[in-house]
Structures are given as structure tokens and as C-alpha cells.
N, C-alpha and C positions, 0 to 999 in steps of 0.2 A: 187146351183150347176151351174157350167159353162156349157153352151150348145155349144158355139163356140166363138172364137175370131179371128179377122183378123188384119193385119197390113201391112203397105206399106212404103217403103223408110226408113226402120228401120235397122240400123247397116248394116250387110252384105246382107240383103234382100232388093233388089232394087225394085222388083215388088210386087204386092199384094200377100199375103200369107194367106190362110184360115187354121185355126186349128179347126177341127170339132170333138167334143166329142159326138155327137149324132150317133146312130147306123142306118145302113140301114135296110130296111124291111127284107132282106134276111140274115142279120147278125146272126150268131149262138149265142145261149144263153150262158151266163157266169156269175159266181158269182161276177165278177168284174164289172158288169153292174147293173144299177138301172132303173126300170120302173118309169116314171114320166109323168102322164097324157097320152097323145098319143105318147110320145117319150120314147125311151130308151137311157140312157146317161151312158157313161163309167165312172167308179170311178177311173180308173187307166190309165194313158197314158204315154208310154215310147217314148223317142226321141233318136234315135241312128244315128250314122254316123262317118265318119273319123275325125281325129283331124283337127281343123280349118275349118270344113265344115259349122258351124253355128248353132250347137245344142244349145249352151247357148243363142245365139241371138234369137232363136225361142221361148224360154220361158221367155226371159227378158221383153216382153211387160207386162206380169202379175206382175212382180216385180216392174216395173215402175209405173203401175196403183196403186199398193198397197200403194206406197209412195205418189204419186201425189194426189190421191183422198182423202187421209186422213191426210197428213202431210204438204203438200206444203205451205199452207197459214202461218202456224206458224213457219216453219223451214227456210223460205227464206226472205231476204230483197227485196224490190221492184226492186232494180237494178240487182239482181242476175240473172244469166243465167239459163235456164232450162237444167238440165243434160241429154240431149238426143243427139243422134248422127245419123244423116241421112247417107245413103250410100255415100261413098266417091265420087262417080260419080254424085251424086245429092245433094251435101252438101249445096247448096243454095235453095233447095226446102224443103217444110215442110214434116213432116211425119204424118201418120194417124194410129190410133188404134181404133178398135171398138170391143165391147164385149157384148154378150148376156148371161144373167144368170137368175136363178130362186132364189128368196128369200123365204125360207121356214118359215121365222119368220113373214112375212107380208102375211096375209090371206085375200082374197077378200070375198065379201058377199056370193058368191056361194060355199065357202069352198075351192076354188083353191088357190094355192100359186101364188104370184105375179111374173110376168116375166118382165124384164127390158132390154133395150139396152142403152149402153153408148157409145158415139162417141167423139173422141178427135182428133183435128188437131192442131199441134204446130210447131213452129220453136224454135231456141235457145232463142229468146227474149220474145216471147209472145204466148198466146193461140189465135189461129185464129178462131177456131170453137169448141164449146163444147155443147153437148146436151144429155139430159137424156130423154128416152122414156119409157112409161109404156103400157103394153099390156092390152087393155080393152076387146076386144073380139077376132076377128081374126086380128085386126089391132092394130097398136101402136100409142098412143097419146103422144104429147110432154109434159113433166113435166116442163122443162125449156130449154132455147135456148139462146146462146150468140155467135155472129159472128162478127168478126172484119171487119169493112168497111175500106178498104185500101184507098179509095178515100177521105173520109171525116175524117179519123183517129179517129173513134169512134166505140164503140161496139153497134150493133143492138141486142136488147134482147127481149125475149118473155117469158111469164110465164103462165103455165096452172093451177097452184095451188097458194094459198095465201102465203104459207111460203117462196116461192122464189119471193119476191117482185121485180117488174121491176126496181124501183128506186135503190134498193141495188145491183141488178145484174150488173148495170152499174159501181158500185164502186169496184167490185172484182178486185184485182191486176192482171195485165196483165200476170204475170208468175205463177198464182195460179189457182187451180181448184175451181169452185163455190161450189162443194161439201165440200171441205176442209174449205172454207170460211164460209159457212152457218152452219156447224156442231156445231159451238160455240154458236149458238143462242138457247135459251130455247125451242122455239116452232118448231124447225126444225126437225120434226120426220123423214121425208124422207131423208134429208141430213145426219142425224146421222145414220140411217139404212144403207144407201149406203156407208158411210165412214167406218162403222163397217165391212161391207162385204169386202171392199177392204183391210182394215187393217188386216182382218183375212186370207189374202193370206200370209201364212208363207213361207219365202223363204231365200235362202242363197246367193243371188245375189246382186251386186251393178252395177253401170254404166259401170264398166270395166270387168265384168264377175263374176266368183265365188268369194265370200268373202274368203280371205285366212284364214285358220284355225290357231288359236293360243290359248294359255291358257286363255286369257281374255274372250273368248267365253264360256269357261267352267264356269268361275266366273259369267258371265252374266246369263247363264242358271241356275246357283245355286240360284241367287237372284229371278229369275222367279219361280223356284220350291218352294222356301221358301214362296212366296206370294200366291201360289196356291197348297194347299196340295193334292187336288183331282188329279190334273195332275201329281204331284210328285209320288203319290202312284201307279198310272197306269204306269208311266214311269219306275219305279223300277221293276214292274212286268215284263215288256217286256225286260228290260235290263238283268234281272236275267235269262230269258229264252234264251238269245242269247249266252250263254256259255262263258262268260267273267270270270268265276270263282267267281263271286260276289254272296254273299248270302244276302247282304243288302247294302244300301247306307245311310250314315248319314250326316247331315248338321250341322256344329258347328260354333259358333262365336269364332274367334281366333284373337289375337293381331298380326298384321303384320307390319314389319318395311320396309319402302320403301328403296330399295337398292341405289337409287340415292340421295334422300333428307335426309334419316335417320329419317324421321318422322314416328311415329307409328300410326296405326289406327286399328279399329276393323272391320274385314271382315267376311263374310260368306264363309266357305270353305267346300268342299265335301270330304268325306272319304269313300273309298270302304271297305266293311267288307268281309273278307275271312275266310276260315277255313282249318285247317290242323290237322289231327288226333283228331278231336273233339274239338280242341282249336280255338277260334275265335280271330282274330286280325284285326286292322284297318290300312289301307294304305292311306296316302294322295293322292288325285287324280292326283297330278302332277307326281306321280311315276307310275301311271297306263299307259298302252300302249296308243299310239296316237290313235289307232282305238277305244279303249274303251272311251277315252276322246271325240273323234269326235261323237261317237254314243250317248253319254250322252248329247251332245249339240243338235244334230238335232233330236233326239227322242223327245225332248221337243217340237220342231216345229210340228212333226208328231202327237204327242198325243194332243197338243193344237188344231190342225185342227180336229182331231177325236172327241175331247170333245165338241167343240163349232160349229161344222158344217162348217169348213173352207176348204181351199185348201192349200195343202202343195206343194210348187214348189221347187224342190231340184235339183241343178246342180251337175252332177258327183256323183250320189248316191252311185256308187260302188267304189269311190276313197279310202275309208278306211274300206270297208266292204267285207267280204267273200260273194260269191254268195248265199250261204245258208241263210245268214242273210237278204239279199234282198228279198228272197222268203218269209221269215217270215214277213217282213214289208208289202209285198203285201197281205198276208193273213189277216193282221190287217184291211186293207181297204175292203177286200172281205167279211169278217165276219160281218154279220148284227147284231150279238150280241155285237160286239165291235164298229163297225161303224154304230151307231144308227141314225146318222144325215146326212147320205149320203155325207160324206166328200170325197174329191178327192185328189189323188196324181198324180202330173205331174212331171216327172223327165227325166234327160238325163243320159246316161251311155254308156259304151263300152262293158259291159259283155254280150256276145252273148247268154250265157246259160239262160238268163232271158226270151228269146223267147220261151223256153219250157213251161213257165207258162202263156203265153199270147196268145190272139187271134189276128187275122189280124187287127181288128179295134182298138186294144190297142196300135198300134205301128206306129210311123212316122219315116221315114228315111230322112236324110238331106244330100245333096251333094252341092258342090260349083264348078261352072264352070265359067271360065272367071271372077273370083272375085265376082260372084253373087250367093247367096245361093237360093236353092229351096227345097221344102219338099213335100212328098206325103205319104198318109196313105196306109198301105199294102193291104187293101181291095180294093184299086183303081188299083192294079197291075193286068193287063190282064192275065188270065189263072191261077192265084194263087187260089187254092181251100182251103176250110176250113180244110180239112184233111191233107193238105200238111205239111211237117215238116219245120216250119219256121226257126228253128236253122240251119239245114243242108243247106237249100236254101241260108240263109244269109252268112254263113261262106265260101261258095263256090263262092260268089259274084253274084249269080243269081238275087238278088233283088236290087243290088246297095247299096250305102251307106257305102262302105268299101274303105280303102286306095288303091290307085293305085301306087304300089311301083316299081320303075324302078332302076335297078342297072347299 
């Protein structure tokens, strides 16, 4: 579970921004929260604000870390630029990201789950500082450390465990994460565990914002469903509950002819099963509604996160879904019978009605002033009480985070 993350000079956020998923001592109890040791951590966090305020940019650090810490070494050549974008007014300065998280798969001798901090400072060409820390008692100890010495043009490295050897830390490519680099080694237990954690941040973002939806994403999800029958069965269960008129979904191998090359190939294609007057019939998924197709795609990400204890980071969750369906998704993460591994959902949206299902500590609002984004959690708003109607306060503009429309 993510406890918090912070970032600085990242896209529209010029100054340091903290995103805290831990609850305050006086925070009211909710089924959307999880007790963990001495902390309570929210399982659901909504990010709201006007168009162009920076909502997507607030959750992009997680999408970037998901790729960088698991895939950067094998997906980039040594000369490739790192796909990050500092604030336009600080474009020649580095950006920073730090995240604190708990790994429930790594257990200490006292039976507690392991807690880590990961810090990254980069510019477009290289990693300037990368460090992983592990909580031993009340303090954090360094697992590994690499920092670029500008004067001598070399990396200074330090290792607290044998699997991150000092000699190899100096050979990690300048545009790659050491976690991504070391995960390929057989004895790299920590690197593989960390890479898996970051890889399990399921998201629909890229460097430029939300990944545009098209039918290729449906085909990609179909391949993933075909490889994981457990996730597919759970996904079908939720899709059938969402009132798409589906009574089943089937995956079939079909010969497909490429309309550009004329070359035929066998592909996995999904078919929705419907019923009329007791008679069942199958409809190719490309004839289903865009909303049904989009839900089929990102429910895979949600169910994968639920199944394996990951984090689902979804930009514009409400773009293709009715508000009732969003509430259904929230219930999936709240229900301990479904969410057995304390998975988390972090999403942006415009649908104000979602505030009727959330507490103050489940919501961040984002605003942009003078081309700089800033965000705050609703339980930091002075005078806002737990019993206040968040929905009515928000739509009247009392909380901020709404468009200022001038005619």
C-alpha cells in the first residue's frame, strides 16, 4: 500500500506537492480505509478539479515510477532521453519524486510488513540521485544509493545489502533505474520485489496524459484475460453486474485479415453474449458500445490490482462510465471480501456526485494559478466538518477546485 508520495518540478507542479494517503487521528472511520500497524491508510483517493488544473499531472508520478522502476533498463537505449517534463518555468532544473509504501509480501522477523522509501531525482538525460531505504525500527536504513557527482562526472554509490554490489551500481545506465537494472539478476530478491510493486501500479497514463482509448486496447485486454483465467472470471462477474446487457463474454480464436496489407492472422477476439426472449446470441465486441469496450479494458486493470494487491491509477475514471458504475467500482475496493489484499484505487474525475460516497480524507482538489498547480486534501480545509455535505459544498464553489467561468 502507498502511504504517501511527493514530487517537485513535475509538469504543471512547480513547487513540492505531497499526496498523503494516511489518515489523521481525528479522521472518521470508513470502509474505504485500512488499518495498518499504527496507521490508517485510505484504499481510495479521488482527485478533482477544473479542466487544465493539473489533475492528471498529480497522478502521473505513479505512472512514471511504474514504468521507470520496472522497464526503463530494457526499454531504452543508452542515448535515449528520459520521458519526463519539468515545469516550463524550471525546464533546466531537475525534478524529484519520492514514495513511501508497504510491501505485504515481504515480512520481517517480527511478523510486520516491510516499509520502504524510494527517492528519485532526474533530468532529461540522466538519473542524478536514486535511493531505496528500508524501515528497520523507527528509522530508515539505505538499501542502495547512487548520486551523480557533477564535478567529477561519476556516480557515487553505496550499498547496504550484498545483492546491490557497489561495482555493478556504477555500471547502471545513466537513464535507467537501478531497480530495473538489477531485477534481471537471479539473486536480486529485493530488486525483483520492488520492480513487481511498481509494475503492479496499473494505469492508463503516458507522458502526455491519458492514453487515448481505441479498439486495440480491447484486443490487448483480451490477450491478458486469456492468459489469466482467474482475473477473466472475476472481470466477467463485475461487467455483468454493471448492466451492459451482457450475460457472458467469450474469447475465440478467429482468422483476421489486415485491411492494409491483406495478410491474414489468427487473433483472440472477444464476443459479448446477450439474450432476447430466452434465446442467446453473440455480438462481436467491436459492435458493443464504446462505454462497454472501455469498461472491459480498464476493469482488467482494476481486477488485476485487486487480485494481486496492486494500485490502480485511472485518469478520468468517469469519462465512459455512468456515476452509478463508479460507485460500484468503489464498492469493489471497499469490500474486504473482494479486496482481500488491501489494493488501492487512485483516480481523477469530474463527477461531483462521487463526493456523496467519500469522506474528506478521500479527496484532493487541484487548482492552477499563474500556470502553477497546487492541491489540497479536503480535511485540510479550515471549518469543513465530517458531517458537512461535500457534494453541495463543492458544486457551489465553497471548496475550490471548480472552473471560474467568465462571459
